[in-house]
Wavefront OBJ file of the C-alpha trace (Angstrom):
o trace
v -9.641 -26.619 0.665
v -8.199 -29.201 3.046
v -4.679 -28.573 1.767
v -5.093 -24.865 2.042
v -6.287 -25.301 5.572
v -3.216 -27.479 6.555
v -0.840 -24.996 4.818
v -2.530 -22.023 6.699
v -2.132 -23.844 9.937
v 1.699 -24.462 9.241
v 1.869 -20.867 8.360
v 0.316 -19.610 11.499
v 2.571 -21.961 13.618
v 5.644 -20.458 11.821
v 4.409 -16.921 12.564
v 3.793 -17.919 16.243
v 7.488 -19.030 16.677
v 8.929 -16.861 19.556
v 11.403 -14.982 17.397
v 8.892 -14.244 14.622
v 6.169 -13.374 17.220
v 8.534 -10.791 18.847
v 9.339 -9.474 15.401
v 5.677 -9.066 14.660
v 5.105 -7.112 17.892
v 8.069 -4.852 17.278
v 6.853 -4.170 13.848
v 3.355 -3.417 14.961
v 4.606 -0.861 17.483
v 6.799 0.783 14.985
v 3.955 0.769 12.456
v 1.534 2.405 14.801
v 4.138 5.185 15.465
v 4.652 5.593 11.727
v 0.823 5.927 11.291
v 0.659 8.455 14.109
v 3.324 10.697 12.746
v 1.539 12.949 10.198
v 2.996 12.713 6.708
v 5.296 9.705 7.215
v 2.878 7.007 6.082
v 3.165 3.187 5.735
v 5.208 3.215 2.434
v 7.684 5.656 3.880
v 7.989 3.856 7.291
v 8.550 0.465 5.482
v 10.996 1.929 3.170
v 13.047 3.605 5.954
v 13.155 0.465 8.033
v 13.949 -2.117 5.290
v 17.573 -2.025 6.039
v 16.785 -3.538 9.483
v 15.731 -6.854 7.647
v 18.875 -7.421 5.666
v 20.460 -9.516 8.396
v 17.341 -11.293 9.295
v 15.819 -14.565 7.992
v 13.518 -13.898 5.061
v 10.464 -14.962 6.802
v 11.196 -12.789 9.829
v 12.112 -9.905 7.535
v 8.872 -10.016 5.718
v 6.807 -10.272 8.980
v 8.489 -7.152 10.238
v 7.646 -5.254 7.081
v 4.111 -6.428 6.804
v 3.688 -5.775 10.591
v 4.718 -2.113 10.181
v 2.270 -1.877 7.362
v -0.622 -3.303 9.546
v 0.412 -1.031 12.498
v 0.351 2.109 10.194
v -3.072 1.202 8.965
v -4.401 1.170 12.656
v -2.302 4.155 13.753
v -3.432 6.405 11.016
v -6.878 6.531 12.576
v -5.518 7.820 16.013
v -4.364 11.266 14.807
v -7.524 11.525 12.433
v -9.894 11.096 15.360
v -8.077 12.714 18.210
v -6.325 15.617 16.289
v -8.152 15.818 13.004
v -4.774 15.189 11.294
v -4.875 12.238 8.946
v -1.742 10.173 9.733
v -2.318 8.292 6.362
v -4.096 9.411 3.071
v -6.720 6.734 3.554
v -7.557 7.920 7.075
v -8.763 11.346 5.771
v -12.442 9.992 5.668
v -12.145 9.086 9.356
v -11.801 12.787 10.213
v -15.296 13.505 8.703
v -17.091 11.820 11.799
v -14.404 10.543 14.082
v -13.096 14.089 15.074
v -16.743 15.385 15.526
v -17.389 12.342 17.881
v -14.258 12.957 19.788
v -15.182 16.735 20.173
v -18.484 15.526 21.676
v -16.504 13.972 24.482
v -16.360 10.397 23.112
v -12.971 9.874 21.793
v -12.815 6.381 23.272
v -15.977 5.333 21.506
v -14.612 6.806 18.123
v -11.391 5.033 18.516
v -12.907 1.614 19.333
v -15.341 1.914 16.233
v -12.329 2.548 14.022
v -10.113 -0.133 15.330
v -12.720 -2.884 15.361
v -13.835 -1.852 11.803
v -10.195 -2.070 10.777
v -9.910 -5.472 12.199
v -12.921 -6.817 10.393
v -11.841 -5.268 7.028
v -8.440 -7.024 7.548
v -10.035 -10.436 8.228
v -11.866 -10.335 4.925
v -8.727 -9.337 3.163
v -6.674 -12.087 4.759
v -9.413 -14.763 3.804
v -9.158 -13.716 0.285
v -5.349 -14.041 0.567
v -5.579 -17.390 2.275
v -7.935 -19.133 -0.027
v -7.614 -17.287 -3.437
v -3.788 -16.853 -3.607
v -3.089 -20.535 -4.264
v -5.758 -20.725 -7.122
v -4.476 -17.546 -8.804
v -0.886 -18.724 -8.497
v -1.649 -22.031 -10.067
v -3.316 -20.304 -12.986
v -0.467 -17.908 -13.162
v 2.086 -20.791 -13.771
v 0.801 -20.920 -17.286
v 2.268 -17.438 -17.928
v 5.271 -17.033 -20.299
v 7.261 -13.846 -20.977
v 4.511 -12.446 -23.106
v 1.825 -13.089 -20.467
v 4.074 -11.466 -17.893
v 4.641 -8.422 -19.894
v 0.903 -8.145 -20.530
v 0.168 -8.397 -16.661
v 2.642 -5.665 -16.151
v 1.092 -3.487 -18.952
v -2.265 -3.976 -17.262
v -0.832 -2.853 -14.039
v 0.695 0.333 -15.340
v -2.392 1.085 -17.342
v -4.420 0.620 -14.307
v -2.564 3.434 -12.696
v -3.100 5.691 -15.645
v -6.753 4.877 -16.307
v -8.039 4.185 -12.808
v -5.542 6.069 -10.579
v -7.788 9.147 -10.329
v -4.932 11.430 -11.024
v -4.075 13.530 -14.125
v -3.229 10.731 -16.695
v -0.400 12.846 -18.229
v 1.206 13.288 -14.840
v 0.938 9.583 -14.110
v 2.542 8.783 -17.407
v 5.382 11.181 -16.616
v 5.839 9.486 -13.321
v 5.870 6.041 -14.833
v 8.358 7.202 -17.457
v 10.691 8.632 -14.794
v 10.682 5.217 -12.930
v 11.557 3.323 -16.099
v 14.409 5.877 -16.704
v 15.783 5.284 -13.148
v 15.417 1.596 -13.604
v 17.461 1.456 -16.768
v 20.479 3.222 -15.227
v 23.370 0.775 -14.913
v 24.607 -2.255 -16.640
v 22.245 -3.985 -19.140
v 21.654 -7.586 -17.729
v 21.433 -9.008 -21.227
v 24.146 -7.388 -23.255
v 26.392 -6.028 -20.470
v 26.312 -2.489 -22.164
v 26.395 0.527 -19.821
v 23.346 2.837 -19.962
v 22.884 6.287 -18.753
v 26.040 6.117 -16.524
v 27.934 9.089 -18.353
v 31.195 7.553 -17.524
v 30.508 7.439 -13.656
v 31.738 4.300 -11.919
v 29.181 4.953 -9.135
v 26.327 4.614 -11.548
v 27.354 1.341 -13.003
v 25.321 -0.562 -10.475
v 22.191 1.622 -11.009
v 20.112 3.263 -8.255
v 19.368 0.985 -5.331
v 15.590 0.609 -4.895
v 15.712 1.118 -1.073
v 17.825 4.366 -1.368
v 15.395 5.768 -3.971
v 12.322 5.014 -1.915
v 13.723 6.305 1.361
v 14.353 9.579 -0.525
v 11.189 9.801 -2.533
v 9.005 8.949 0.295
v 10.732 9.731 3.544
v 12.755 12.744 2.817
v 10.140 14.141 0.398
v 7.506 14.073 3.050
v 9.933 15.586 5.597
v 10.795 18.492 3.258
v 7.104 19.224 2.628
v 6.256 18.957 6.302
v 9.059 21.390 7.200
v 7.753 23.875 4.780
v 4.115 23.639 5.772
v 4.781 23.387 9.477
v 2.333 21.592 11.855
v -0.297 22.986 14.259
v -1.547 20.256 16.467
v -4.629 20.657 18.447
v -6.687 17.646 19.714
v -8.518 15.806 22.261
v -6.920 13.249 24.618
v -8.379 9.740 24.163
v -8.615 7.153 26.866
v -10.212 3.871 26.172
v -11.989 2.101 28.956
v -13.288 -1.502 29.064
v -16.784 -0.325 28.599
v -15.799 1.603 25.534
v -14.406 -1.670 24.070
v -17.538 -3.872 24.832
v -19.944 -1.136 23.694
v -17.878 -0.246 20.710
v -17.729 -3.900 19.457
v -21.534 -4.198 19.881
v -21.966 -0.899 18.001
v -19.945 -2.051 15.016
v -22.226 -5.125 14.847
v -25.165 -2.801 15.015
v -23.876 -0.931 11.941
v -23.405 -4.190 10.199
v -24.594 -2.730 6.893
v -21.802 -0.075 6.871
v -19.425 -2.731 7.995
v -20.200 -5.262 5.256
v -20.214 -2.428 2.659
v -16.807 -1.165 3.859
v -15.289 -4.685 3.789
v -16.581 -5.479 0.413
v -15.603 -2.129 -1.266
v -12.172 -2.181 0.447
v -11.233 -5.779 -0.663
v -12.315 -5.041 -4.120
v -10.550 -1.725 -4.412
v -7.527 -3.273 -2.885
v -6.880 -5.366 -5.920
v -6.403 -2.163 -7.879
v -3.216 0.060 -7.665
v -3.444 2.590 -4.841
v -7.038 1.398 -3.780
v -6.965 2.136 -0.063
v -7.562 5.803 -0.274
v -10.373 5.869 -2.978
v -11.864 2.852 -1.110
v -12.404 4.755 2.163
v -13.847 7.679 0.206
v -16.221 5.445 -1.836
v -17.276 3.492 1.260
v -18.069 6.653 3.165
v -20.149 7.952 0.300
v -22.047 4.569 -0.121
v -22.689 4.452 3.640
v -23.985 8.148 3.611
v -26.361 7.421 0.684
v -27.650 4.246 2.194
v -28.032 5.663 5.837
v -31.423 6.532 7.406
v -29.583 9.337 9.256
v -27.835 11.342 6.562
v -28.080 14.469 8.517
v -25.804 12.982 11.150
v -22.928 12.403 8.719
v -20.185 14.999 9.491
v -21.435 15.396 13.068
v -20.256 12.063 14.550
v -22.183 9.393 12.712
v -20.924 5.910 13.785
v -21.474 4.501 10.351
v -19.479 7.307 8.948
v -16.476 5.873 10.942
v -17.180 2.116 10.477
v -17.511 1.971 6.625
v -14.396 3.949 5.589
v -12.175 2.332 8.189
v -13.181 -1.181 7.272
v -12.668 -0.304 3.619
v -9.045 1.222 4.300
v -7.820 -1.948 6.103
v -9.609 -4.306 3.774
v -7.883 -2.589 0.802
v -4.574 -2.567 2.451
v -4.669 -6.188 3.284
v -6.030 -7.586 -0.049
v -3.396 -5.484 -1.866
v -1.038 -8.233 -0.804
v -2.964 -10.783 -3.055
v -1.785 -9.570 -6.482
v 1.749 -8.952 -5.034
v 2.258 -12.402 -3.815
v 0.453 -14.351 -6.796
v 1.415 -12.022 -9.791
v 4.269 -9.892 -8.683
v 2.043 -6.919 -8.905
v 1.741 -4.718 -5.844
v -1.687 -3.381 -5.226
v -0.486 -0.325 -3.147
v 2.623 1.827 -2.825
v 3.498 0.168 0.422
v 3.061 -3.381 -1.167
v 5.491 -2.096 -4.026
v 7.997 -1.210 -1.195
v 7.518 -4.738 0.506
v 8.019 -6.404 -2.827
v 11.235 -4.466 -3.123
v 12.164 -5.884 0.286
v 11.449 -9.524 -0.924
v 13.770 -9.038 -3.901
v 16.588 -8.244 -1.483
v 16.269 -11.813 -0.050
v 16.357 -13.144 -3.608
v 12.483 -13.858 -3.496
v 10.715 -12.880 -6.714
v 7.003 -12.534 -6.040
v 4.925 -14.408 -8.427
v 3.353 -17.842 -9.173
v 6.781 -19.665 -8.721
v 7.027 -18.308 -5.130
v 4.299 -20.728 -4.134
v 6.192 -23.693 -5.711
v 9.788 -22.854 -4.679
v 9.151 -21.127 -1.226
v 5.820 -22.354 -0.006
v 6.902 -22.290 3.506
v 7.769 -18.680 3.347
v 4.466 -17.758 1.432
v 2.298 -19.608 4.047
v 4.417 -18.094 6.846
v 3.671 -14.667 5.509
v -0.108 -15.397 5.160
v -0.053 -16.849 8.770
v 1.706 -13.650 9.979
v -1.146 -11.563 8.409
v -3.631 -13.403 10.633
v -1.436 -12.956 13.689
v -0.247 -9.418 12.896
v -3.703 -8.056 12.430
v -5.132 -9.555 15.535
v -2.093 -8.487 17.711
v -2.559 -4.975 16.127
v -6.052 -4.661 17.372
v -4.994 -5.549 20.884
v -1.964 -3.206 20.696
v -4.048 -0.092 19.630
v -6.809 -0.774 22.088
v -4.420 -1.003 24.795
v -2.079 1.830 24.032
v -3.709 4.216 21.732
v -3.319 7.179 24.218
v 0.362 6.648 24.556
v 0.902 6.547 20.829
v -1.128 9.719 20.530
v 1.036 11.417 23.135
v 3.935 11.170 20.595
v 2.262 14.197 18.932
v 3.023 16.240 21.952
v 6.633 16.077 21.119
v 7.786 19.076 19.096
v 8.072 18.261 15.400
v 11.503 20.187 15.531
v 12.759 17.245 17.660
v 11.105 14.356 15.716
v 12.170 15.624 12.287
v 16.014 15.355 12.784
v 15.617 11.847 14.242
v 13.585 10.638 11.166
v 16.248 12.219 8.823
v 19.015 10.570 10.759
v 17.195 7.142 10.461
v 16.743 7.700 6.816
v 20.551 8.421 6.281
v 21.494 5.399 8.310
v 19.106 3.191 6.328
v 20.467 4.572 2.927
v 24.034 4.120 4.014
v 23.497 0.595 5.454
v 22.190 -0.779 2.067
v 25.744 -0.928 0.425
v 27.909 0.936 2.997
v 28.565 3.751 0.587
v 28.364 7.418 1.295
v 27.240 8.116 -2.280
v 24.006 6.480 -1.438
v 23.222 9.320 1.232
v 23.662 11.872 -1.587
v 21.541 9.801 -3.861
v 18.790 9.810 -1.113
v 18.943 13.416 -0.773
v 18.567 13.915 -4.460
v 15.611 11.603 -4.492
v 14.181 13.518 -1.490
v 14.123 16.669 -3.559
v 12.448 14.929 -6.481
v 9.964 13.507 -4.003
v 9.228 17.004 -2.536
v 8.801 18.387 -6.201
v 6.491 15.662 -7.095
v 4.375 16.400 -4.078
v 4.487 20.130 -4.689
v 3.400 19.665 -8.313
v 0.925 17.024 -7.487
v 2.604 14.136 -9.441
v 1.800 10.769 -8.136
v 4.924 8.875 -6.579
v 3.407 5.427 -6.476
v 3.589 4.882 -10.283
v 7.210 5.973 -10.339
v 8.046 3.606 -7.534
v 6.186 0.843 -9.297
v 8.096 1.491 -12.598
v 11.372 1.424 -10.544
v 10.541 -1.914 -9.062
v 9.071 -3.602 -12.166
v 11.151 -1.797 -14.779
v 13.877 -4.390 -15.098
v 11.416 -7.245 -15.041
v 9.032 -5.739 -17.698
v 12.127 -4.965 -19.940
v 13.284 -8.678 -19.536
v 9.857 -10.108 -20.173
v 9.495 -7.932 -23.322
v 12.759 -8.834 -24.810
v 12.526 -12.574 -24.009
v 9.098 -12.543 -25.659
v 10.464 -10.963 -28.763
v 13.433 -13.254 -28.942
v 11.140 -16.210 -28.724
v 9.019 -14.870 -31.510
v 11.847 -13.900 -33.724
v 11.119 -10.151 -33.136
v 7.248 -10.233 -33.964
v 5.343 -7.905 -31.654
v 2.263 -10.070 -32.309
v 3.465 -12.513 -29.586
v 2.316 -9.854 -27.104
v -1.176 -10.434 -28.333
v -1.225 -14.219 -28.343
v -4.259 -16.016 -27.200
v -5.514 -17.299 -24.828
v -4.040 -15.185 -21.950
v -1.908 -12.365 -23.428
v -4.584 -11.176 -25.952
v -7.249 -10.476 -23.317
v -4.892 -8.917 -20.876
v -3.345 -6.613 -23.494
v -6.892 -5.695 -24.693
v -7.892 -4.960 -21.090
v -4.669 -2.818 -20.667
v -5.548 -0.745 -23.723
v -9.169 -0.135 -22.742
v -8.097 0.794 -19.078
v -5.316 3.067 -20.297
v -7.814 4.986 -22.453
v -10.631 4.695 -19.896
v -10.830 8.397 -18.880
v -11.293 9.298 -22.567
v -13.745 6.522 -23.205
v -15.907 7.370 -20.168
v -15.883 11.160 -21.178
v -17.013 10.250 -24.565
v -19.801 7.845 -23.244
v -20.922 10.512 -20.835
v -21.005 13.137 -23.677
v -23.090 10.676 -25.778
v -25.556 10.064 -23.010
v -25.991 13.740 -22.344
v -26.603 14.389 -26.085
v -29.283 11.602 -26.178
v -31.025 13.026 -22.996
v -30.907 16.533 -24.446
v -32.560 15.436 -27.672
v -35.221 13.298 -25.979
v -37.213 10.231 -26.891
v -38.745 12.011 -29.851
l 1 2 3 4 5 6 7 8 9 10 11 12 13 14 15 16 17 18 19 20 21 22 23 24 25 26 27 28 29 30 31 32 33 34 35 36 37 38 39 40 41 42 43 44 45 46 47 48 49 50 51 52 53 54 55 56 57 58 59 60 61 62 63 64 65 66 67 68 69 70 71 72 73 74 75 76 77 78 79 80 81 82 83 84 85 86 87 88 89 90 91 92 93 94 95 96 97 98 99 100 101 102 103 104 105 106 107 108 109 110 111 112 113 114 115 116 117 118 119 120 121 122 123 124 125 126 127 128 129 130 131 132 133 134 135 136 137 138 139 140 141 142 143 144 145 146 147 148 149 150 151 152 153 154 155 156 157 158 159 160 161 162 163 164 165 166 167 168 169 170 171 172 173 174 175 176 177 178 179 180 181 182 183 184 185 186 187 188 189 190 191 192 193 194 195 196 197 198 199 200 201 202 203 204 205 206 207 208 209 210 211 212 213 214 215 216 217 218 219 220 221 222 223 224 225 226 227 228 229 230 231 232 233 234 235 236 237 238 239 240 241 242 243 244 245 246 247 248 249 250 251 252 253 254 255 256 257 258 259 260 261 262 263 264 265 266 267 268 269 270 271 272 273 274 275 276 277 278 279 280 281 282 283 284 285 286 287 288 289 290 291 292 293 294 295 296 297 298 299 300 301 302 303 304 305 306 307 308 309 310 311 312 313 314 315 316 317 318 319 320 321 322 323 324 325 326 327 328 329 330 331 332 333 334 335 336 337 338 339 340 341 342 343 344 345 346 347 348 349 350 351 352 353 354 355 356 357 358 359 360 361 362 363 364 365 366 367 368 369 370 371 372 373 374 375 376 377 378 379 380 381 382 383 384 385 386 387 388 389 390 391 392 393 394 395 396 397 398 399 400 401 402 403 404 405 406 407 408 409 410 411 412 413 414 415 416 417 418 419 420 421 422 423 424 425 426 427 428 429 430 431 432 433 434 435 436 437 438 439 440 441 442 443 444 445 446 447 448 449 450 451 452 453 454 455 456 457 458 459 460 461 462 463 464 465 466 467 468 469 470 471 472 473 474 475 476 477 478 479 480 481 482 483 484 485 486 487 488 489 490 491 492 493 494 495 496 497 498 499 500 501 502 503 504 505
């Protein structure tokens, strides 16, 4: 504990260095703007702005990317409450009571409730990251190739079994990600795969280019098709709103604690922020003494989902840093950014780059605290961005996407790849296929393949090595159970229904 506190203090001191502090401020402002713009989202914003970090020191680059994420978590609530337009998927639940409260003439109160709840959700997530990450990392050092592959199988199985989407569509998305990851030169044998004689495909698809297209352009195409009609309430936050809002959050302590716990638990699972916010809202409604107020501006209907969303978003960094398994699409993008610096997330990161890891953890404390101050002070200004016509904003975003894709390798072909990936992203969203599993497979595809091949080489080709005790066996069993969990739960529900229909006699 004492060593962790010492390392945490060093990390905070690194994050507080003038250059890193300035980078965090810039990232937060950009992140809030990303969160405010409907359809853009944290993963899209981080993907688009990754090229800005290429020339930066690694710690400054990760602080920028993480700060964009923290800012987007805060910013998504602004449009949800003032305009009834969720800036982020996990901020949908905030519209249920936030917008009605704003319609009653209390937009400042609703915003403060949301922002303060976000902050407390982040605090619990960062505490978990600060004190549990080293423990998990120490345990993970015992992992060999078979154990690493088992962990990755568990991750992909979690997307299929716990993702909440059609399992078949999720499997298709993962398969496409693996397919994209396999394009180019085989790192073991040197053979070319799926290049079809094209020199441009020998290096494979760059992760950043693919993500910019899938997330950024895909959302732009969809938004252009659907159009935007923005109607909302202006929101000013006065000092009395802040003081009364903080007191009101503490008054709704049950909803706050519920949201924090649900968020941090769900954040450890893939894509947990969105289901966490809905789950926390449902639990808060069931446990409230004023159920009839929900949907009409209930304060606990704002506190619970907002604390859960930010708690899930922050705690998603824990499996990413310690095991190399991103707990959210945005963390998958950030993990790709780390690899650009030659830093591979996982247990060895704590051993080989402890200063970097603790600097990142320290920046989480600083960034989330600064984020609260920024949104409380400038929420109306950020909200005014929505007064700019989307026809003006859209070309700017596309232009930034193109610059980002070109800047990766200074190749014009990458812009064409970005457009192709944008079309794929648009089709995925239109057909309701999840993008996060595809991105995860694209990021982890090479690592999973290398771990599998190394494990088989060590065992002489025996697949039983993937089920070797004491670590790989339970992980693979858990992966299989979770993969088939939708079918298992359906079977158990039918059995229960049959028993209840037969009766005790």
